[in-house]
N, C-alpha and C positions, 0 to 999 in steps of 0.2 A: 913423406912429400911435404916440404914446407908449406905453410898456410900464410896468405899474406891479404886475409881479408876478402873484400868484394869487389869484382870488377865493375865498374859502374857502366850504365848503359851510354854509348857513344853518340848514337845517331837518333835517339828518342827524340821528338819533337821537329825532326826534320825528315828523315826516311819514313817514319811510322809516327802515328799519334803519340803525344808525350804523356797524355793522361789516360788511367787505367781504362775506364767505362769507354772511352773513344776507340781506344786500341782493340778492346774486346770485342766491340760492336763491327769494327772494320774486318777483323780477322773472321768473325762468325758470318758476316754477310758473303764474304769470299768461300768459307767451307761450305755455305747453305747453297752456293752456284755452282759448285763443282760437280760436275757430272761422274757419276758412279762409274768405274771402268773395273770390271772383275780382273781380279789378280790371284793365280792358282797358288795354292799351297802357303807355305810360310813365309812372310815378309821377312827378308834379310837386310835389305838396304833401300835408299831412296837417292835418287838424283834430284836437286832441289836449286832453283833460282835465287839470287840474292839482292834483287834491285830495291828500289823503294817499294813500299807495300802496295801502292795503288798501281804500280805497274806489273811487278811480278807475282804479286799476291794472288790474281786470279790463275794463274798457272801453278803456283807451289801448292794452292790448297787442295789440288787434286790428289797429290801425294800424301800430305797430312791427315786428309780425311780418312785415309786408310787406318789410321791410329786411333781414331775414335772407339772407346769403351777400353782402351788398355788402361787398367788401373795405376801401373807403374811401370817404368820403362828407363833405362840408359840409352841416351842417344850420343853416339860417337859421332862428333861434329867435324868435318875435314874440310877445309877451305884454303883458299890462296891467301896471300898476304898481300894486301894492295899497298900499305903505307910504310911497312918497316922492312928493311932489307937484311936477311940472315940466311945461314945455310941450315939445313936439317929440318927437324921435325919439332915444333915448340909446343909444348902444353903449359898453361897458366899454372902459377902457383897458388893463384886466388882460390879461395873455397867456394865461391859460387859466383856466377853472372848475373847481372840484375837487368831487367826491364821493367817498365811501369807495372807489369803484372806481378811483381816480385822477385824474388832472387830464385835462380835454378841451381840447386846444389851441384857441384863437381862430384862424381863418383871416384871418391879418393883412392879406393881399393884398386879400381881398373886404371886410373891414371898411374898409381904408382908401379902397377905391373908393366905398363908399356914403359915408364921411365927405368925400371930395373933392367931393361934390355941393354940400355947404355946408348950411346951415339949411334944413329944421329937424333935421338929421342933426347930433348932436354926441356928444362921447366924455366920459364920468364915470364913475367908479366907485361913488360913493354911491348913487345910485338902486337899482343892483345889488346892494348889500351884503345886504340882508335879504330880496328879494324871491323867492318861490318858485316863481312863475310858469313861469319857464325852467328852472329847477333841476330841477323836477319831470319835466321830460322827460329829463334825463341818464342816470339809471340805465338807462333800456330803451334809449337810444342807444348807450351805452358797452357795453351786452351785447350788442347785434346788429351793430355795426358796429366792427371792430377799429380801422380808421385813419380814426377820427372826428376831424373838426374842426368848430367851431361858429362861427357868428356871432350873438351875442344881442343882440336889439333890443327895448327897453322902449318902450311908447307912452304919452306923458304924459297927455293929454287925450282920446284916440280920437275926436277931432272928425274931420269929412269932410275938412278940409284936411290933417291928419295922414295919414288913410287915403289919400289920391290921392298924397301926396307919397312914401309908402313904397312903395306899389304902381307907381309910374312910377320911382321910383330902383330898385328890384328887377328893373323889366322893363327898365332902361336898363343896368344892371351884369351881369346873369346871362346873356343870349344868348351861347352858345358854351361854357359851363361845363356839362358833362354830370353831373359827380358831385356836384350838389346836389339838396337836397329842402328845402322850405319847409314850416315847422311853426307853425301858429297854436294857441296856448295858451289855452284858455278852458273855463271851466265854463259852464253854462247857468242856469236858475232857481235861487234861493237861499230855503231856509228855508219853502216852502210845503208843504201836505199833498201827498203823492205825487200824488194825484188832480189837483189844481190843477196842480202842477209840470209833470205829464207833459202837460196841456193847453198850457201855456204853451211849453213845449220843443218839441212838435209843429210848432207854426208857424215855429220857427227850424230844425228840421230839414228842414221840407218847402222852405224858401229855399235851403237847402244842396244838398239832392237835386236841386234844379230847377236848381242852379247859378246862382243869381239874387243876387249882391251887392248890386244895388241895391236890391231889395226887402228883403233883410236891414238894409241902411244906414238906411233910411226906418223900418223897425221899431224899430231902436235909437234913432234919433233921438226917436221918440214915446215909448219908455219903456226905459231902461237895465236893467231888471228880468229881461228877457231872457236876457242874457249877460254875464258880467263882462268877457270878453275879446272882445266883439263886434267892436270896431274892428280888432284882428288877423285876426278870421275874415275880415272883409270885404277887408282889406288884401291877405291872403294867396290869397284867391278871385279878386280882381282881376289879380293879379301872376301868377296861375298861368295866368290865360286868356291873359294877353299873351304868355306863354311857349309857349303851345300846348295847354292843357289844355282839354278839351272834355266831360268827363265827371266828375261828382262821385258817388263812391258810399259810401252811408251804411253804415258797417260794424258798428257798434254803438251802442245807446242803452242807458242804464240811470240810477240814481240811487243816492244814498248809503245808502237804506234797504235796498238789496240785499244790504248787506255787515253783518257782525259782528251786532248785536243785531236787525238788521231793524227798525229804529223808522221808519216811514211818515209819522211825524207832521209833521216838518219836515225835507225833504230837498234837496239840490242834486243839479241835472241834469248829466250827462255824455254826451257826444257822440264818438265817434271817425268820421272820414270820410276818403276818401282823392280827391284831385283828379288826374286822369290825363289825358293825351294820347292818343287812339285811333292816331294815326299818328306816326311819328318817334319 
């Protein structure tokens, strides 16, 4: 896979602190406040939000706290593309993704294995350049996993075909790799009054809690207002099941009105969930 240097942080200093010590302190504060939720067996995947750190960080921390103590790990990050339009599944050509906490190296071997599958997998840096959905996962991962590597994947259309291709590709290349966690990056409903948002989000949370990716896919095909990263959620759920996960645990739910000025008039919903294998 060709290398094209480092993908520079796009939203440092706006969506999260741009100075390393301030960023580390905020991440640690969110991790310290996260309630421990028991997750049975081997952790295979996470569902995590991707809004500004002050808004979604308190929810995201519940998932990333589960990774404390892991000396090394490859995180396969799957998110929606908010800014670039394209078809297929886009990995970067870049060798690393940078935040104020330093560079997170791309796992070149695993990325190459996915690209070797061929279309719809392809490599390009441009769609990743300004995208926040994967970048927002990095400060947590860099804080809890010293030996972190990443495989960033953006979904273009989030169609059923892309979902199945990604789930199948991950299921094909990941068996036998123990130090890997899948991460689906998604916020839930956008800009409804909190009561409406919480009702819409409850259906998605229930699909996740039942570990029912097909129900969630059908819901998304009927209306995309439920989750901006619904395709990544479904793909990661399907791949996790193929890799032995048999349990979904909802760790935390909240909305943007829980933070700051606590404005509940137009909120974005956030979910943190863990996908785990009871055996093995």
